[in-house]
C-alpha positions, 0 to 999 in steps of 0.5 A, a space after each residue: 762883359 757879356 755880349 747879349 743879342 736879342 732875336 724875336 720871331 713868330 711862333 706860328 708856323 703859318 706866319 713863319 711861312 707868310 713872313 719869311 721866318 722859317 726855322 731854317 732862318 732861325 738856325 742860320 741866325 743862331 749859328 751866325 751869332 755863335 752863342 755860348 748861352 741861349 735864354 729862351 721863352 721857356 718856363 723853368 718848370 717846363 725846362 726841368 720837366 723836359 730834362 727829367 721826363 722828356 716832355 717837350 711842350 711844357 707844364 701847360 703845353 705852352 712851350 712853342 714848337 721851335 724849342 723841341 724842333 730846333 733849339 733844344 737839339 741844337 743846344 745839345 749838339 753845339 754844347 750851348 747852355 740853355 737858360 729858361 727865362 719865361 714866367 707865369 703862374 700856371 694856376 691863376 691869371 687866366 683872365 683875358 684883357 677884355 673879359 671884364 667888359 660886356 659883349 658889345 664893348 668886348 667886340 669893339 675892343 677885339 676889333 681895335 686890337 686886330 687893327 693894332 696887330 695889322 698895323 704892327 705886322 705892316 712893319 714886319 720887313 722894316 729890318 734885315 730880319 723879319 720882326 726885328 726893327 725899331 719900327 716894329 717895336 715902336 708900334 708894339 710898344 704902343 699896342 701894349 700901352 693901349 692894352 694897359 689902358 684898357 685893363 691895367 690889372 691884367 696887363 700888369 701881371 701878364 705883360 709887365 710883371 712877366 717882363 720884369 722877371 724875364 729881363 731879370 733872369 737874362 741879367 742874372 745869366 749875364 752875371 753868371 756867364 760874364 765874357 760869354 755870348 748870350 742870345 735871347 730868343 722869344 716872340 718878337 713882341 718882347 723885343 722892345 721890352 728886352 731892349 729897354 731893360 738891357 740897353 743900359 745894363 752894366 756888364 752887358 754889351 747889347 746887340 739888337 737888331 742882330 744885323 
């Protein structure tokens, strides 16, 4: 049985400072978990581009800084297998969740989204690891349910479909690397979906939060 850990973080460097989640903490958590495999929020084509051409930031410049700064080098140093699990279609689906609305409605929705984000961030320290708690996840889940109610067409693609594929790639990794320790690293807003998708999966012993 594969042991699969879930570790969410913030990509933004200023937020890493503000909410006590520097890359040094990420490195410490990785080393404590001792993964054989890391499933990262990196598009497979971006991972291939990095391997072939050394381009660290992906096909659209979308790969987050923690990967070239820490995770990729750490995988090389420690012999950790890296599995890219992110998904998007680079040439389509650029529409934002509020683009279909008039300017006044869009402004109101953006203000409501900010309120959701503020509420979510109020739970940043509910667990031992910032952003990694069921309290944070519950608000995150509600926020994305609200976004779905506002524009299901967009959210079905950029959030729901994306997560089905990302979770499927993690499940495939667990089948490919049975009896191994697999650590999923991604933005913390993904935690709730990973947990719901993997908690009852046969062949996976899920660890969340990591501590």
